[in-house]
C-alpha positions in Angstrom: -80.6 26.9 -112.0 -77.1 27.9 -111.0 -78.4 29.6 -107.9 -80.3 26.5 -106.9 -77.3 24.3 -107.4 -75.1 26.7 -105.5 -77.6 26.8 -102.6 -77.8 23.0 -102.6 -74.0 22.8 -102.4 -73.9 25.2 -99.6 -76.6 23.2 -97.7 -74.7 20.0 -98.4 -71.5 21.5 -97.0 -73.3 22.9 -94.0 -74.9 19.5 -93.4 -71.5 17.8 -93.4 -70.2 20.4 -90.9 -73.0 19.5 -88.4 -72.8 15.7 -88.8 -72.4 14.2 -85.4 -69.3 12.1 -84.8 -67.0 11.0 -82.0 -70.0 9.7 -80.0 -69.3 8.4 -76.5 -71.1 7.6 -73.3 -70.4 7.8 -69.6 -72.4 6.9 -66.4 -74.2 9.8 -64.8 -76.5 10.5 -61.9 -77.1 8.4 -58.8 -80.1 6.5 -57.4 -81.0 6.3 -53.7 -79.0 3.0 -53.7 -75.9 4.7 -55.1 -76.1 3.3 -58.7 -75.9 5.4 -61.9 -79.3 6.7 -62.7 -78.6 7.9 -66.2 -76.1 8.2 -69.0 -74.2 11.1 -70.5 -73.6 11.3 -74.2 -71.1 13.5 -75.9 -70.4 14.1 -79.6 -68.6 16.5 -81.9 -69.6 18.7 -84.8 -67.3 20.9 -86.9 -69.7 23.8 -86.8 -72.1 25.0 -84.1 -75.4 23.0 -83.9 -78.1 22.3 -81.4 -77.1 20.0 -78.5 -80.1 17.8 -78.7 -80.5 14.0 -78.4 -83.4 11.6 -78.6 -83.9 8.3 -76.9 -86.5 5.5 -76.4 -86.9 1.8 -75.5 -87.2 0.6 -79.1 -85.5 1.6 -82.4 -88.8 2.9 -83.7 -89.8 4.9 -80.6 -86.9 7.3 -80.2 -89.1 10.1 -79.2 -88.0 11.3 -75.8 -85.8 14.5 -76.0 -82.9 15.7 -74.0 -80.9 18.9 -74.4 -77.6 20.1 -73.2 -74.7 22.4 -74.1 -71.7 22.6 -76.5 -68.2 23.9 -75.9 -65.6 25.2 -78.3 -62.4 25.0 -76.2 -60.0 25.4 -79.1 -61.2 28.2 -81.4 -61.9 27.1 -85.0 -61.6 23.4 -84.1 -65.2 22.3 -83.6 -67.8 21.9 -80.9 -68.2 19.2 -78.2 -71.8 18.6 -77.2 -72.8 17.3 -73.8 -76.3 15.9 -72.9 -77.6 13.9 -70.0 -80.2 11.1 -70.3 -81.6 11.4 -66.8 -83.8 9.1 -64.5 -83.6 6.1 -66.8 -85.0 2.7 -65.8 -82.3 0.3 -64.4 -80.9 -2.6 -66.3 -82.8 -1.5 -69.4 -81.8 -1.2 -73.1 -82.3 2.2 -74.6 -81.9 3.4 -78.2 -80.8 6.9 -79.1 -79.7 9.4 -81.7 -77.7 12.6 -81.3 -78.1 15.8 -83.2 -81.3 17.7 -84.3 -80.7 19.4 -87.7 -78.8 16.3 -88.7 -79.2 13.1 -86.7 -76.6 10.4 -86.1 -77.2 6.7 -86.7 -79.2 4.8 -84.1 -77.1 3.6 -81.2 -78.0 1.7 -78.0 -76.8 1.1 -74.4 -78.0 -0.8 -71.4 -78.3 1.1 -68.1 -76.7 0.0 -64.8 -78.6 -2.3 -62.5 -80.1 -0.7 -59.4 -78.6 -3.2 -57.1 -75.3 -3.9 -55.4 -75.9 -7.6 -55.9 -73.5 -9.6 -58.1 -74.2 -9.2 -61.8 -72.4 -10.7 -64.7 -69.8 -8.1 -65.5 -66.8 -7.8 -67.8 -65.0 -4.5 -68.1 -62.2 -3.6 -70.5 -59.5 -1.9 -68.5 -56.3 -0.4 -70.0 -54.2 2.7 -70.4 -51.6 4.0 -72.9 -53.5 3.4 -76.2 -52.5 5.3 -79.3 -54.4 5.8 -82.5 -53.7 3.4 -85.4 -50.0 2.4 -85.9 -46.8 3.2 -87.8 -48.1 1.8 -91.1 -51.1 4.1 -91.1 -49.3 7.0 -89.4 -45.5 6.9 -90.1 -43.2 8.8 -87.9 -41.5 12.0 -89.2 -39.6 12.4 -86.0 -39.0 9.2 -84.0 -37.1 10.9 -81.1 -37.7 11.3 -77.4 -39.0 7.8 -76.8 -41.0 7.6 -80.0 -41.0 4.2 -81.8 -40.7 3.7 -85.6 -42.5 0.4 -85.4 -45.7 0.4 -83.3 -49.4 -0.3 -83.5 -52.6 -0.2 -81.5 -54.5 -1.8 -84.4 -54.4 -5.4 -83.1 -55.6 -4.3 -79.7 -58.5 -2.3 -81.2 -59.4 -5.2 -83.5 -59.4 -7.6 -80.5 -61.6 -5.2 -78.5 -64.1 -5.2 -81.3 -64.1 -9.0 -81.4 -64.7 -9.1 -77.6 -67.4 -6.5 -77.8 -69.3 -8.5 -80.4 -68.9 -11.7 -78.3 -70.4 -9.9 -75.3 -67.2 -9.8 -73.4 -67.0 -6.1 -72.9 -69.9 -4.4 -70.9 -68.1 -1.1 -70.7 -64.6 0.5 -70.8 -62.3 2.2 -68.3 -59.3 3.9 -70.0 -56.7 4.8 -67.5 -55.1 7.8 -69.1 -53.0 8.5 -72.2 -55.9 8.5 -74.6 -54.8 8.5 -78.2 -51.5 10.3 -77.6 -52.6 13.5 -79.3 -49.7 15.3 -77.8 -47.3 13.1 -79.8 -49.0 14.0 -83.1 -46.3 16.4 -83.9 -43.9 13.5 -84.5 -46.1 12.4 -87.4 -46.1 15.9 -88.9 -43.7 18.4 -87.4 -45.0 21.3 -89.4 -48.7 20.6 -89.1 -48.9 19.5 -85.5 -52.3 17.7 -85.9 -53.2 17.7 -82.1 -56.9 18.1 -82.7 -56.9 15.8 -85.7 -55.3 13.0 -83.8 -57.7 13.4 -80.8 -60.6 13.4 -83.2 -59.3 10.4 -85.1 -58.9 8.3 -81.9 -62.4 9.0 -80.6 -63.9 8.2 -83.9 -61.9 5.0 -84.1 -63.3 3.9 -80.7 -66.9 4.9 -81.5 -68.2 1.3 -81.9 -67.3 0.8 -78.3 -67.9 4.2 -76.8 -71.3 4.8 -78.4 -72.7 1.4 -77.3 -71.5 1.4 -73.7 -69.9 3.7 -71.1 -66.3 4.8 -71.8 -64.9 6.0 -68.5 -61.6 7.9 -68.5 -58.9 8.9 -66.0 -56.3 11.6 -66.6 -52.8 10.7 -67.8 -49.7 12.8 -68.3 -50.3 12.8 -72.1 -53.6 14.6 -71.5 -51.8 17.6 -69.9 -51.1 19.7 -73.0 -50.2 20.0 -76.7 -46.5 19.6 -77.7 -46.7 20.6 -81.3 -44.4 23.5 -82.4 -47.3 25.8 -82.8 -48.4 25.1 -79.2 -44.9 25.6 -77.8 -44.1 28.8 -79.7 -47.6 30.4 -79.8 -49.1 31.1 -76.3 -52.5 31.9 -77.9 -52.7 28.3 -79.1 -50.7 26.7 -76.3 -52.9 28.2 -73.5 -56.0 26.9 -75.2 -54.6 23.4 -75.0 -52.8 23.4 -71.7 -53.7 22.0 -68.2 -55.9 19.1 -69.4 -58.3 21.5 -71.3 -59.0 19.0 -74.1 -59.4 16.1 -71.7 -61.9 18.1 -69.5 -63.9 19.4 -72.5 -64.1 16.2 -74.5 -65.3 13.9 -71.7 -67.9 14.2 -68.9 -67.4 11.9 -66.0 -69.8 11.6 -62.9 -67.8 14.0 -60.6 -70.9 16.0 -59.6 -72.6 13.0 -57.9 -69.4 11.9 -56.2 -68.2 15.4 -55.1 -65.2 15.1 -57.4 -63.7 17.7 -59.7 -64.3 17.7 -63.5 -62.8 14.6 -65.0 -59.8 14.8 -62.7 -61.1 12.7 -59.8 -64.5 11.1 -59.2 -66.1 7.7 -58.2 -69.1 5.6 -59.1 -70.8 2.3 -58.3 -71.7 -0.5 -60.6 -73.0 -3.8 -59.3 -70.9 -5.1 -56.4 -68.0 -2.7 -57.0 -67.2 0.8 -55.9 -64.9 2.4 -58.5 -62.6 5.3 -57.7 -60.8 7.2 -60.4 -57.6 8.7 -59.0 -55.7 11.8 -60.3 -52.1 10.8 -60.4 -51.0 13.9 -62.3 -51.8 17.1 -60.3 -53.0 18.4 -56.9 -50.6 16.7 -54.5 -47.0 17.4 -53.5 -44.6 16.1 -56.1 -47.2 15.4 -58.8 -45.8 15.2 -62.3 -47.9 18.2 -63.4 -48.2 19.8 -60.0 -47.3 23.3 -61.4 -46.6 22.9 -65.1 -47.5 20.5 -67.9 -44.9 17.9 -68.9 -43.3 20.3 -71.4 -42.5 22.6 -68.5 -43.8 25.6 -70.4 -47.4 26.2 -69.5 -49.1 26.2 -66.1 -50.9 23.1 -64.8 -52.7 21.7 -61.8 -54.6 23.5 -59.0 -58.0 22.0 -59.9 -58.9 22.1 -56.2 -57.8 24.0 -53.1 -54.7 22.9 -51.4 -55.3 19.5 -49.8 -58.8 19.1 -51.4 -58.0 16.2 -53.6 -56.4 14.0 -51.0 -59.1 14.9 -48.5 -61.7 13.9 -51.1 -59.9 10.6 -51.7 -59.9 9.6 -48.1 -63.5 10.6 -47.5 -64.6 8.6 -50.6 -62.7 5.5 -49.6 -63.9 5.8 -46.0 -67.5 6.1 -47.0 -67.2 3.1 -49.3 -65.5 1.0 -46.6 -68.0 2.0 -43.9 -70.9 1.2 -46.1 -69.4 -2.2 -46.9 -68.9 -3.1 -43.2 -72.3 -1.8 -42.1 -74.4 -3.5 -44.8 -75.9 -0.2 -45.8 -78.2 -0.1 -49.0 -75.4 1.5 -51.0 -72.8 -1.0 -49.8 -70.4 -2.6 -52.3 -68.4 -5.7 -51.6 -65.4 -4.6 -53.6 -63.4 -1.3 -53.8 -61.4 -1.0 -57.0 -59.3 2.1 -57.5 -57.6 3.1 -60.8 -55.3 5.9 -62.0 -52.8 6.4 -64.7 -49.5 5.9 -62.9 -48.6 2.6 -61.2 -48.1 2.2 -57.4 -50.9 4.7 -56.5 -49.2 7.3 -58.7 -46.5 7.7 -56.2 -48.9 9.8 -54.1 -47.5 10.0 -50.6 -49.7 8.2 -48.1 -52.1 6.7 -50.6 -51.2 3.0 -50.0 -51.8 3.7 -46.3 -55.3 4.7 -47.3 -55.6 1.6 -49.4 -54.7 -0.6 -46.5 -56.8 1.3 -44.0 -59.9 1.1 -46.1 -59.2 -2.2 -47.7 -59.0 -1.3 -51.3 -59.0 -4.6 -53.1 -57.3 -3.7 -56.4 -55.5 -0.8 -58.0 -55.3 -0.7 -61.8 -53.1 1.6 -63.8 -51.2 2.2 -67.1 -48.2 4.5 -67.8 -45.6 1.7 -68.0 -46.6 0.7 -71.6 -46.6 -3.0 -70.5 -48.4 -5.4 -68.2 -47.5 -6.5 -64.7 -49.3 -7.6 -61.5 -48.4 -8.1 -57.9 -50.1 -8.8 -54.6 -49.2 -6.5 -51.7 -47.0 -3.4 -51.4 -45.7 -1.7 -54.5 -42.0 -1.4 -53.8 -41.7 2.4 -54.0 -41.0 4.6 -50.9 -44.0 6.9 -51.6 -46.3 3.9 -51.5 -44.9 2.2 -48.4 -47.6 1.7 -45.8 -46.9 2.0 -42.1 -50.5 1.1 -41.2 -50.6 -2.3 -39.3 -52.9 -4.4 -41.4 -53.5 -8.0 -42.5 -54.9 -6.6 -45.7 -52.9 -6.2 -49.0 -54.1 -4.4 -52.1 -53.4 -6.2 -55.4 -51.7 -4.0 -58.1 -52.0 -4.4 -61.8 -50.8 -2.2 -64.6 -52.2 -2.7 -68.0 -50.5 -0.4 -70.5 -49.4 -2.7 -73.3 -52.1 -1.8 -75.7 -49.8 -0.1 -78.3 -48.8 3.5 -78.8 -46.1 5.8 -80.4 -44.0 5.1 -77.3 -44.4 1.3 -77.2 -42.4 -1.3 -79.1 -44.5 -3.7 -81.2 -44.0 -6.9 -79.2 -46.1 -9.9 -80.3 -45.0 -12.5 -77.8 -43.7 -12.8 -74.3 -43.1 -15.1 -71.3 -45.8 -17.3 -69.8 -46.9 -16.9 -66.2 -45.6 -19.4 -63.6 -48.6 -21.2 -62.1 -49.4 -20.1 -58.6 -47.0 -17.1 -58.7 -48.3 -13.9 -57.2 -46.4 -11.8 -59.8 -46.2 -11.7 -63.6 -45.0 -9.3 -66.2 -44.9 -9.2 -70.0 -44.3 -6.6 -72.7 -46.7 -8.5 -75.1 -49.3 -6.3 -76.8 -52.4 -6.8 -74.7 -55.4 -5.4 -72.8 -57.2 -6.4 -69.6 -60.6 -7.6 -68.6 -61.9 -7.2 -65.1 -64.7 -9.7 -64.4 -67.2 -10.4 -61.6 -67.3 -14.2 -61.5 -69.7 -14.8 -58.6 -70.7 -13.4 -55.2 -67.1 -13.8 -53.8 -64.8 -13.6 -56.8 -63.2 -11.1 -59.1 -61.1 -12.3 -62.0 -58.5 -10.3 -63.9 -57.6 -11.5 -67.4 -54.8 -10.4 -69.7 -55.9 -10.7 -73.3 -53.5 -11.0 -76.2 -54.0 -8.4 -78.9 -52.6 -10.7 -81.5 -54.9 -13.7 -81.1 -57.3 -12.9 -78.2 -56.0 -15.7 -76.1 -55.9 -15.4 -72.3 -52.2 -14.8 -71.5 -52.7 -14.6 -67.8 -55.5 -14.6 -65.2 -55.7 -14.4 -61.5 -58.6 -14.3 -59.1 -59.4 -12.4 -55.9 -61.8 -13.7 -53.2 -63.6 -11.8 -50.5 
């Protein structure tokens, strides 16, 4: 009897170690019309397990099977599984489960439309979002820009409310994902980098397992700052140079000739989206040679000049398709990256003007602001004669260890092309009709629309 009980306990513990968690989706593949043809799903298990997922068109017919691979990028800290659901029918709801020996709950998603025509669309766009708040995770070491009173909980709660109301079709997180590198400030001895990253992704699972959760790299993805990482190269080198970011997420770089999760593009409905790398692989980048601690090497994801050449080629192709009326044409070009003003990448606003990028969205500033026309920084000054002006918006006031807890702010002046507020908030990008995009700033406190502006083409 004791042997049976012992074996049962071992099996129970083993089962809990292969329970899927941290489930999240991303668009994958490309149809002949340039739209996503499938969906990638990733999840985490504490111990090694089969990378198998099942899907179908009803909750009771989840019988189609897909397999992939798993990666343990930080030894002893679990496995991240990666599976593609390929060649799915467009604009179709699918149900799925991940795991084989132990399956997850049933989740669902709706595939992208196979058309560039206008579709009802509402995307949650934001950067700079931490995990929980100072009540749940008090600071041991509030130094170096850390705040003793902060919270992302109101933003997360409002996002859940918007999701349930059908106001969020999918998510674009513009870098600084959970602030795992700030985890040492909550426990100087323990560090807790992996625990914080795991906690954030589990916290967002209701969003990320039901719709695509697209991500762009931010400076807080570059490396771990815990004492163990700084003093022990064996640990530090496993977590340097965006290693966690590139292992935990799987963006559609393959179909857009991008590189890992660092730069890529995709289409959805009438918009061509471009995810910029504002952190590495250009002269003067914040992590051009080393991570933001200055200790471990960073950058060089492509050959010299490769990233900026890719960016111009991608924008050029999108613009030429738009002007030629090709089958893969999109009316709008929306670029996004972590840092404001094109990430201070020399010459990028010239590309934006030349190829008529309609909107650039970003985070990094831990607040909200918008403007029409040139961002007033020398690196982004355009010398290209053009009657076209890109609109700029940074939406980084979601709440983090480095953001004050601000629950109110100024109101926009009607008709003004600019507006800024430190109020806790997130943004929605909406396709309103054939000729109109609308940007809304949503209060995290009461879900009201703080600010909105429209773009017409």
